[in-house]
N, C-alpha and C positions, 0 to 999 in steps of 0.2 A: 407429669410426675410430680407428686407433693414431696416438698423437701422437708427433712427432718433437720431442723436448725441446731447448730452448737453455738455457744456464745462464750464471750471471753472479756476481761475487764483487766485494767491494770492495777496494781497495788496502790498507785497513788490516788485511786478513786476512794479508797478508804482513808481518810485523812483527818488531820487534827482541827480543820476548820479556820485555818489561817487565810487571810487575802490580801490584796494589795494595800488595805486599808485598816488592818487590824492582825493582831497576833493569834496564836493558837488558842482555841477555846474547849478543846476536848483533849483528853490524853489520848496519844497515839497508841493503836494496837501494834504489837509485835509484828514482824514479817510472818513469823511462823503462825501467828493466830490469823492472819489475813487469808494464808493459804488455806485455813480451815473452812473459810467462809465460802470458798468457791463451790464446792459440792453441794453445801447446804443450800445456797441460793440458786443452784441449777446452772452453774457455769463449769464448763471443761478446759477452756484456755486462758493462759496467763500471758498478758502483754507485758513485755520487759523493756525498760532501759538498761544500757550496759551496767550502770552502777545500782541497779536493783538486783542484780546476779551476783556482783561482786561487792567486796567492801570498799574498795576505791579503785577507779578506772587509772589511777596513776601509781598503784602498787606494782612490783616486779611481776612479770608474767608467771612465775611460778605460784605466786599467791593468788592472783587472779584465777588461773587454772585450777587451783585447789578449791577455790570458792565456788567455781561454775560446776565442777563435779559434785560438791555437796548439794548445790541447788537441784541438780539434775536428780539427785537421789531423793530429795524430798519431793520433787513432782512425781517421780515414778511412784513413789510409796503412797501417794495420794491419787493416783490415776488421772493426773494432769499434764497438759500439753503446752509447751512454750509456743505461742502464736507466733511472736518475732520479737527481735532484739533491736533497739533503737539507740545509737549512740548519743548520749546527751551531751551535745556540742555547745550548748548556751550558757552553761553556769560557771564554767572555769574563768579564772581571772584572766587568762591569756585570750579568752574569746569573748571579751565585752564589746568588741567592734564586729562580731561576727567570727565564724570559723573558717568555712569554706572560701567566704569573699572577703576575708579580713585584709587590710592593707599590709598587715605584718607578715613577712614570709614565715616567721617563728610560730606565729598563730596557726597559719595554714598547715604548716609541718605538724604541728600537734594535733589538729583535726584529722588529718589524713592518717596518722600512726594509730590514735585512738579508734577511728573508724575501722581500721584493720583488725585491731584487737576486739573490737565489738563483733567483726564476723567470726574470729576465733572462739569468742565465748558463745555465739549462736550454735555452732557445730557441736561444742559440748552439750547444751542443753536441748538440742534436737530440733532445731528450726533452720530453714534456709531463707527465711525472711527477714530482711533489713528495712527498717523504716527510717526515711529520712523526713524529718520535720525541719525545715530550714528557718529555725525561730529568728536567728539574728542575721540571716543573709538578706539584707537590705539596708536602709538607712534611715536616719534620722532627718538628714537633709539630703537632697539629690546630689548636691556637688561633693559629698563626703567620699564617694567611691567612683572608680570608673565603671560605669554599667556595663559596656561592653566586655571589659577584662572580667568582670564579676560572671557574667553569663559563660564565658569560656571557662573560668574555674569550676563552675558548677559541673559542666561537661566533663572536665578532667577528673574531678572528684569521682563522678560516677564510673568513668571508664576505668580508673585505678581499683575501684571496688569490684567491678565485673571481671577484671583481669585477676585480682588477687585470689578469687575464688569462682571456679566456673560453675558452681552449683546454686549459688545464692540468687535471689530475687531482690530487687530494690523497689520499695513501695514509697512513692512520695507523697506526703501529706501536706497539702498546701493550705496556706492561710494568707490572708491579704495583708495583714497588720497585727500588732501586738505579738512581742514586744516591740518591734521596730515600726516606725511610722508607716512604712511602705515596703513590701516585700518585693523581691526581684521576680519570683514566681507565683503570683497571688491565687492562681486558680489551677484546677485540673488541667484545662487545656493548655495552659503555658508549659505545664511540666510535661505533658505528653508530647507537646511540640519538641522540647529539649531532648526527650528520651529517643526521639527518631534520630538524633545526631551522635548517639552513643555507639560503642563497638557492638553492642548486642542489644538492640531494641526489644528483642522478644523477652528479656529478663528484667525489663523496666516496666512497672505499672503504677497503680494508685491505691492509696488508703483515702477514702473520702469521708470527711467529718462534717455531719450536718450543720453545725455551728459555723464553720469556717465558710461554707458555701454562703449561709445567710449572711455573714459578715461582709461578704463580697458582693452582696445584693441580688444573689442567685437563688434559684430553688434546688435544695440538694436531691430531689428526684431526677431533675434534668442533668445534673452533674454526674449522677450516678449512670443514667441512661447513656449518657456520652462516653463514658468509661466501659459500659457493659458492651456496647455495640464493638468497641474495639477490642473486646475481652481483655480488658486492663484493670477491671475492678476486682482487686485480690484481698481487700478487706474494707470494712466500713468502722467509724465511729459514730454510732447514733446517740444523739442528745438533743437538746432543744435550745432556743436562744430568743430572747425578748428584744427584738430590734438590733439596729446597728449601733453596738457599743462594745464593751470589753467581752471577752470570751466567757460566758456564763456557765456552760456545761451543765444545763438544767437537765432534769430527768426527760426521758424520750417522751415526746408526745403532750407534755404538760402545757405548753404554751399554744401550739396550734395542732390540734388533733387531725385536721385534714392534710395539713402538710406531711405530718407523720405518715398518715395512710397512704398518701402518694409515694413515699419513700418504700414503704413494704410493699405496696402494689408493684412497683418497677422492679423490686429485688425478686418478689415472688414469681411474677410473670416471666422474668427472663432467666429463670434457673439459679439465681446466686445462691451459693451453698451447696450445690450438688456436686461440686468438685472439691469439698472439703474447707471452703472459705468460711470463717467464722462471722457471726454477728458481733462484732465488737462494741462495747459501750465505752463512752468517755463522758462519765457524769459525776458531779460532785454533791454531796450532802450539803444541804442549805446549813449555813453558819449557826442557825438557832437550834439544830438537832443536837440532843444529848448522846454522849458516846454509845450508850446502849441501842439507840435507835439510827445510828450513822451508817447502816447498810441498806436502810429501806429504799433509799433511791436506787440503788442496784435492783432489788426485788420488785419495785414498782416499774423500772423500765422494761425489765425482762417479761412482766406479766402484760404491760401495755403492748409490747411488740407481738406477743402471741396472740393476744385478742384482735390486734388488728389483721393478723395472718388470717384469722377465721372471719373476718369481715371481708378481706380481699377474697377468699376462697368461695364465700356465699354470695358475693356480688353477681348479679346478672349479666354477665359479659355479652350475651347476645343482644340485650338490650342496649348496653352500651354502644355496641357496634352499631346497632339500628339507629340510635340518636346521633352518633357521629356521621353516619351516612347521609342523614337527613339534616344535618346542622342544626339541629334542635337543641342548642347548647343551654338553653334556659331549663328545658326538661331534663337535661343531663345533670345539670347544676343541683336541681332538685332531687333527683335519683340519688346522688352522692350523698347529699346532705339528710335526707330520709333514711339511707342506709346506714349513716353514722349514728342517726338517733335512734335506730332500732325499729324504723317504721317499715 
């Protein structure tokens, strides 16, 4: 059965062009303006951090609740859906050394309470998906934290979240490095291993980002296949990455079209999206783009994905199976390359 895909992106993907080496180069669009782009560009889902929904995650709950209700109204008026809410645990002064795995009890308490509020926010905007990106849950030097205690704290955090609301699902978005030198859970496999230790593994799955897998020296399609087999792939962040360096978030498929093709192949051939999962993008406009053209990266990624879907669907799968059976991988190589080249 062919899947009709739904697409999502986060408002941070339409940004002012700042990077670690330079300040903003474009004027920022207002949040309301960003919401207007969703339907124009062919997207239905909005990815949120907690403080994308509310003015400040440190405001009193009454203010946060009011902000979240206003956001839900904005979404409903535009026919948009909240895909997930992720507590932004890596930017607060208390969490400079991590949040869940911080050595400071005060920081860990802050992270726990903020995460619970993120769940409350998610219920108002209409999603049960909570994304954990463990940005600073690692070290700059190995001796800085107790690694065994840190793993235990991650399991404890997951358990508290699962206990706090019995309807939520937690999606781990793993990354091997940046901003920390080394993360405690660098890959999908690490996180799913940890998930098995929680009080309800059935509610713990993954969001796989292409660039994060590449940064770990892995192929994103294999990471996706690993999670798909376990029925644990609940979202994706498709993008591209030029080698093992900082997280570039390039438009999907612009660096390695064959690598992108294989991601679409594994998603399409295994029914991803047929249970409502979104094709999420996490892509950034090039710093050189002017404001008026700073949504083209989203348009391009959306188009590239759909064109690759067409290529996956038109591939001669019987021929692929025949070449696999005969171990004629040189011929298989040319079959795929010719297909990508339109031959």
